[in-house]
Backbone bond lengths (Angstrom), bond angles and torsions (degrees), N, CA, C in turn:
res aa  C-N    CA-C-N  psi(-1)  N-CA   C-N-CA  omega(-1)  CA-C   N-CA-C  phi
1 X - - - 1.443 - - 1.521 110.48 -
2 X 1.306 117.54 -42.67 1.464 121.03 -177.94 1.520 111.34 -67.55
3 X 1.329 117.35 -34.86 1.464 119.84 179.73 1.523 110.76 -66.90
4 X 1.317 116.63 -41.34 1.461 120.27 178.42 1.519 110.00 -67.09
5 X 1.330 117.34 -40.08 1.464 120.77 176.84 1.528 110.55 -59.03
6 X 1.322 116.29 -44.62 1.466 120.12 178.40 1.512 111.97 -61.72
7 X 1.324 116.90 -40.95 1.462 121.17 178.46 1.521 111.30 -63.72
8 X 1.323 116.26 -44.46 1.467 120.48 -178.45 1.527 110.45 -64.79
9 X 1.331 117.77 -44.36 1.469 120.99 179.44 1.524 110.21 -63.90
10 X 1.323 117.42 -44.48 1.468 120.43 -179.67 1.529 111.11 -62.59
11 X 1.321 116.30 -40.46 1.466 119.83 179.05 1.520 111.26 -66.22
12 X 1.317 116.67 -43.07 1.470 119.34 178.76 1.527 111.57 -65.55
13 X 1.328 117.43 -40.34 1.469 119.91 178.75 1.525 111.21 -67.22
14 X 1.312 117.64 -39.40 1.471 118.93 178.28 1.519 110.60 -65.94
15 X 1.321 116.73 -35.72 1.459 120.00 175.75 1.524 111.09 -65.24
16 X 1.336 117.33 -38.37 1.467 120.87 177.93 1.524 110.83 -65.18
17 X 1.338 116.63 -41.22 1.469 119.70 177.43 1.524 110.71 -66.19
18 X 1.329 116.76 -37.70 1.463 120.68 -179.89 1.534 110.76 -65.65
19 X 1.343 115.96 -41.25 1.464 119.97 177.76 1.523 110.53 -60.52
20 X 1.320 116.75 -42.12 1.461 121.02 -179.26 1.529 110.60 -67.16
21 X 1.307 117.75 -41.66 1.461 121.04 -177.21 1.513 113.25 -72.86
22 X 1.349 117.20 -27.98 1.458 119.05 -176.83 1.523 112.79 -80.90
23 X 1.337 118.80 -19.40 1.463 119.74 -178.54 1.518 111.16 -80.47
24 X 1.289 117.87 -52.52 1.458 122.28 -179.78 1.515 108.57 -149.65
25 X 1.325 116.12 161.78 1.460 120.08 -179.75 1.517 112.26 -105.44
26 X 1.305 117.43 24.93 1.463 119.30 177.65 1.517 109.67 -94.91
27 X 1.293 116.45 175.97 1.467 121.87 -177.28 1.521 110.30 -96.32
28 X 1.294 117.28 63.25 1.461 121.94 179.12 1.526 108.56 -86.47
29 X 1.332 115.91 91.81 1.459 121.38 -174.78 1.525 112.22 -70.84
30 X 1.320 117.91 -28.17 1.463 118.91 -179.28 1.526 110.03 -69.63
31 X 1.343 117.39 -39.34 1.455 120.17 178.14 1.524 110.41 -65.24
32 X 1.334 115.91 -43.65 1.459 119.40 -179.48 1.525 110.40 -65.49
33 X 1.317 118.30 -42.65 1.463 119.77 -178.99 1.527 111.04 -67.72
34 X 1.333 118.22 -34.08 1.467 119.18 177.15 1.521 110.81 -69.89
35 X 1.356 117.63 -36.69 1.460 120.39 176.18 1.531 111.10 -64.55
36 X 1.329 116.15 -42.15 1.465 120.54 179.26 1.528 109.96 -65.46
37 X 1.325 116.04 -44.27 1.462 120.33 179.14 1.525 110.54 -60.09
38 X 1.330 117.04 -45.31 1.468 120.67 -179.52 1.530 111.33 -64.62
39 X 1.324 117.35 -37.35 1.468 120.55 178.61 1.520 110.92 -63.64
40 X 1.331 117.29 -40.49 1.460 120.49 179.33 1.523 112.15 -73.72
41 X 1.331 117.63 -33.74 1.464 121.00 176.79 1.527 109.75 -66.95
42 X 1.346 117.05 -40.11 1.458 120.11 178.05 1.525 111.37 -64.23
43 X 1.323 117.26 -31.41 1.465 121.44 179.21 1.518 111.17 -69.40
44 X 1.314 117.56 -38.94 1.458 122.42 -174.18 1.520 109.51 -97.04
45 X 1.321 117.52 115.19 1.461 120.76 178.55 1.523 109.21 -135.96
46 X 1.327 115.59 160.48 1.461 120.45 -178.93 1.525 111.16 -65.36
47 X 1.331 116.08 -39.22 1.466 120.00 -179.94 1.527 110.29 -62.98
48 X 1.310 116.28 -43.17 1.458 121.08 -178.56 1.529 110.70 -65.97
49 X 1.321 116.73 -40.39 1.468 120.35 177.74 1.524 111.01 -63.13
50 X 1.334 116.56 -42.38 1.457 121.14 179.97 1.530 110.22 -62.28
51 X 1.335 117.44 -44.32 1.456 120.81 -179.50 1.527 111.68 -68.90
52 X 1.317 117.09 -32.45 1.466 119.61 177.41 1.524 111.27 -70.42
53 X 1.325 117.29 -30.55 1.461 120.12 176.37 1.523 110.93 -64.01
54 X 1.330 117.50 -32.63 1.461 121.32 176.31 1.529 109.70 -63.73
55 X 1.325 117.15 -43.83 1.458 121.51 179.12 1.531 110.16 -63.28
56 X 1.314 117.10 -40.91 1.462 121.19 -179.44 1.530 110.40 -65.60
57 X 1.343 117.39 -42.63 1.466 120.14 178.44 1.531 111.05 -62.45
58 X 1.326 115.68 -39.99 1.468 119.68 179.11 1.526 110.73 -64.91
59 X 1.314 117.67 -41.91 1.464 121.24 178.96 1.526 110.88 -64.61
60 X 1.320 117.03 -39.25 1.468 120.22 177.95 1.520 111.28 -65.51
61 X 1.336 115.83 -38.28 1.462 119.72 178.98 1.525 110.15 -62.38
62 X 1.338 117.60 -45.82 1.461 120.46 178.16 1.528 111.09 -63.86
63 X 1.305 116.90 -39.53 1.457 120.43 177.81 1.517 112.25 -62.10
64 X 1.337 116.56 -40.62 1.464 119.81 177.94 1.520 111.10 -66.18
65 X 1.332 117.24 -37.67 1.461 119.98 178.04 1.523 110.86 -64.40
66 X 1.340 116.67 -43.99 1.467 119.85 -177.65 1.522 112.09 -68.62
67 X 1.314 117.09 -28.07 1.472 120.66 -179.55 1.532 111.89 -98.82
68 X 1.305 116.30 13.90 1.458 120.95 -177.56 1.531 110.99 -64.33
69 X 1.309 115.53 147.44 1.466 120.69 175.74 1.527 110.75 -86.14
70 X 1.324 115.83 -9.55 1.447 121.37 178.82 1.530 108.96 -77.03
71 X 1.306 116.73 115.33 1.464 121.65 -177.88 1.515 113.33 -62.61
72 X 1.342 116.60 -34.14 1.464 119.52 179.68 1.524 111.29 -65.55
73 X 1.323 117.44 -42.66 1.469 121.38 179.20 1.527 110.03 -62.16
74 X 1.322 116.94 -44.38 1.467 120.26 178.97 1.524 111.26 -64.03
75 X 1.334 116.49 -40.34 1.462 120.01 179.38 1.533 110.91 -63.88
76 X 1.331 116.89 -43.42 1.471 120.73 179.26 1.524 110.36 -61.71
77 X 1.317 117.60 -46.03 1.464 120.43 179.97 1.523 111.64 -64.30
78 X 1.309 116.59 -43.36 1.468 120.58 -179.73 1.531 110.41 -63.37
79 X 1.305 117.35 -43.69 1.460 122.01 179.88 1.522 110.85 -67.35
80 X 1.320 116.49 -43.16 1.467 119.68 -179.46 1.519 111.55 -63.30
81 X 1.320 117.15 -44.35 1.463 119.10 -178.93 1.521 111.99 -71.73
82 X 1.323 116.78 -24.48 1.468 119.87 177.76 1.530 110.23 -66.61
83 X 1.324 116.84 -38.22 1.458 120.67 -174.81 1.527 113.79 -99.34
84 X 1.309 118.23 -6.15 1.466 121.00 178.15 1.524 109.63 -79.20
85 X 1.317 115.66 146.21 1.465 119.18 175.85 1.531 108.88 -78.51
86 X 1.309 114.99 160.00 1.465 119.77 178.91 1.519 112.17 -61.51
87 X 1.340 116.32 -35.40 1.462 119.27 -179.38 1.529 111.26 -67.37
88 X 1.329 117.08 -33.17 1.469 119.39 177.44 1.521 111.23 -67.63
89 X 1.323 115.55 -42.78 1.469 119.70 179.69 1.522 109.79 -65.08
90 X 1.339 116.51 -46.39 1.458 120.51 -179.54 1.526 110.89 -65.18
91 X 1.338 117.07 -37.41 1.466 121.02 177.36 1.517 111.71 -62.99
92 X 1.339 116.23 -37.47 1.469 120.15 177.29 1.522 111.34 -66.29
93 X 1.323 115.94 -38.75 1.465 119.89 177.96 1.522 110.25 -64.23
94 X 1.321 116.58 -43.80 1.467 120.24 -177.31 1.523 113.02 -77.18
95 X 1.323 118.73 -19.54 1.460 120.56 -176.08 1.527 112.22 -63.28
96 X 1.302 117.50 -30.81 1.459 120.05 -178.98 1.505 114.20 -85.53
97 X 1.324 117.45 -8.35 1.460 120.54 -175.11 1.525 111.47 -98.18
98 X 1.322 116.42 48.87 1.470 121.36 -179.73 1.525 111.67 -67.64
99 X 1.327 116.99 -30.92 1.463 119.73 -176.32 1.519 110.76 -62.96
100 X 1.334 117.52 -43.71 1.458 119.33 179.96 1.518 111.54 -70.12
101 X 1.332 117.33 -34.49 1.462 120.19 177.69 1.529 110.54 -63.01
102 X 1.334 116.12 -46.23 1.465 120.53 178.02 1.521 110.97 -66.31
103 X 1.326 116.09 -37.09 1.451 120.87 -178.25 1.527 111.45 -66.76
104 X 1.341 116.63 -40.85 1.461 120.26 177.58 1.519 111.22 -66.96
105 X 1.329 117.50 -37.56 1.456 120.37 177.12 1.530 110.98 -64.00
106 X 1.334 116.78 -42.67 1.463 120.54 178.47 1.520 110.95 -65.89
107 X 1.326 116.53 -37.84 1.463 120.57 179.31 1.527 110.95 -65.47
108 X 1.335 116.59 -38.62 1.460 119.67 177.28 1.529 111.31 -67.62
109 X 1.324 117.21 -34.20 1.464 120.47 176.31 1.529 110.82 -66.80
110 X 1.333 116.70 -34.39 1.465 120.65 179.20 1.530 111.61 -72.10
111 X 1.317 116.68 -12.19 1.447 119.75 179.96 1.511 113.65 84.37
112 X 1.325 117.50 18.48 1.450 120.83 179.31 1.469 107.07 -87.56
């Protein structure tokens, strides 16, 4: 999740710098700072925060299971992960990150 967030922020900031450089070649810091501010505001939205909270809750739930004092729970998790394929584990990790998937699709539609 953090890697995708970094990619999205970097792409939006580079687009803001590109917008500033393509209009004029002077040192208009107010225009550049407003473009940067708008790029960061577009990145941060209430919907995205809400969806990221779902991912965080899911990660905490898995963490609590792995650190459980219940031996049966630990045995089930250890056995399940031993026999699961890597693609299943990775698919489970990515299944909760719908917000970044939708966000990247919207960013590609915007032409960023």
